[in-house]
N, C-alpha and C positions, 0 to 999 in steps of 0.2 A: 863723816863721808863728804868728800868734795863732789860737787855736781858740775859736769861739763856739758852744757847743751850742745847737741850736734847740729851744726848749721846745715847739714844735709836735709833737715826737716823744715828749714825756714823757707820763706818766700824769697827766692833769689833776686827778684826784681827790686826788693827793698832790703837787701841783706844788711846794710848799714844800720837801718832803723831797727831791724830785728835784733841785732847785736846790742844796741842800746837798751832795748826792752829787757833782754836777758841780763844785762849788767845791772840794771835797776832792780831786777827781780831776785837777785842774790846768787847768780851764777859765779862759780869760782874760776873756771876756765872757759874758753870758747874752743870747742872741738871742731876742727876743719878736716873733712874727709876728702882727700885728693885721689881721684881714680882716673886711670889712663885708658880704659877700654881694652887693655891687653892683659894686665895682671888680674883684673876683675872685669866682668862683662858690663861695664857701665862707665860713663864719663861725667865728671862733675866740673871742677874748676881748677885753675892752676895758680902759680905765684902772682901773676899780675892782679888777679881778683883779690887775693889775700892782702897784697900791698895796698890796694884801694880802700879796703875796709878796716885796715889796721887802726886808723885814726878814730874809730867809733868807740873804743874802749881802751882802758889801761890793763884790763884783765889779761892773763897769759893766754897766748894763742898756742893751742895744743894741736899740732898738725900731724895727721895720720896719713902717711904716704902708702897708698895701695897701688904702687906702680912697680914695673918690672925692674927698672934700673935706678933705684933711689940715689945712689952715689953721684950720678951725673947731675942731679938737680939740687943738691944740698945748698950750694951757694945761693941759688935763686930763692929758695924758701927761707933761708936764714936772712937774706937781705930784704925779703918781703915783710919780715916782722915776726917770724916764728920764735917762740920761747922754748918750745919742746918740739922735737921732731922724732916721731916713731916710724919705723919701717919694718917690713915683714921679714922674718927670718927665712921665709920661703922665697924671697926675691932673688934675682940673679946677681945682685951686688955682693961683694965680699963683706960679711958682717963687721969684721974688725976695721977694715978700711972705712966703712961707712960711719961706724961709731966714732972713730978718730976724727973724721972730717967734720961731723956735727959738733963735736966738742971743741975742735979748733976754731969754730965760729963763736965760741963763748956761750953756747946754749945747751940745753939738756938733751940727752939722747936716750931713746928707748927702743925696745924690740916688741914686735907684735906676733902673736901666734894664732893661726887659724884653728878652727875646732878639731881638725884631724891631726894636728901637730902635737906631739907629746911635750909635756912640761920640760923634760930633761934637755930639750934642744936649746933652751935659753940659759941653762945652768952655767956653762963656761963663761958667760958674759955678765953675769949678775953683779959681780963686784965692780964692774967698770961702767955700768949704765945707771940711769936715774929712774927708769920706768919700764914696766912690762905691761903691755896691753893684751888681755885675753879676750878673744872674740867669742861671744856666746851666740853668734849667728854666723852663717857663711858671709864673708865680706862682699860688698858690691851693691847692696840695696838696703834702704831703710825700711822700717816697719815690719821686720821679720819677728818670728816668735823666739823667745828666750829658750836656750838649751840648758836645762838644769843640770844635765850630766857633765857640764864643764866646771861645776863647783869643786870637785876633787882636784882638778888641774890648778885652779886658783889656790886652793889650800896647799898643794904640793909646792908651788912656786913661793908662796908666802913662807912656808916652813924653811925652805932652803935660803931665802933672802934673809930671814931672821938670823940665820947662822953666819952669813958672810957679808951682808949689806943691809942692815936693819932700816936704813933710810930710804930704801927702794920704794917707789910708789907703785902700787899694783892697781891697774885700771881695768875696768870691765866695760864692754860695749856690745849691745845687741839685745833688744827686747826688754830694756830696763824700765820698770814702772813700779807703782805702789805694791804690786803683787809679787815682784821679783827682787827688788833691791835689798831686802833684808837677807835673802839667801846669799847674795854676793858679799854683803858686809860681813856676815858670819863666817864666810869662807876666807876672808882676809883682804877684800878689796878696800882701797883708800879713795878711789876716784870712780865715779859712775858716769858714763856717757848716756845722756837721756835725749832722745829725739822727739818722737811724737808725744811722749808723756808731758813734755813742757810746751812744745810749739803748738800742739793742738788743744791746749788747755785755754779756757776763756780767761783764767787768772793764773798766768805763769808764776807769779811770785808765790802764790799759795801752793802751786804744784811743786815748786822747788823746795819750799819750806816743809811740805808734807814728806817728800822724799828723804830729806835730811832727818826729819823727826823719826822716821822708821829705823834709823841707824844709830840709836842711842841705847 
């Protein structure tokens, strides 16, 4: 299991240093949640902030766009240093146009599904994308409780991906900790986004190692 600490849970006033700590602690990706206050009821940060903190690590930047019109902003986030851009199937932008735009920038493209969105909504795109992110909480705020009833959705997407795109990465985000990560792993997840579980830990290196250890 790859671990992607969610910068949503870091101290924004020292985000660069927080990224360095996560890098040294064994993080595989840095997960950056972009919220516009419209698609979700919260606002976080945008491309200028991501560009500023890009220099603090060589680890891939996994940018999750929780915004209404992701297509309009792909250039901005790609140019800011995103390595992976995931956007919501429920957004207003055309999925194919947005996927093609992301890939035209030479980076990986992925789709995100909210808890109420069925797995089958992403099936037509699986062969052409690099990642599917399954939300195990309602997007918009960190620190929510894990929805175990999303595990069948993970397993359903994993099964279909094995059939048509075995290299697809299946990511899970929301309420991931030592008591939930094993369920996600067994359902087929490859990447776990962890926020409070690592950022609120006194020893983040130990926390990340423990999370990975539960997935063997």
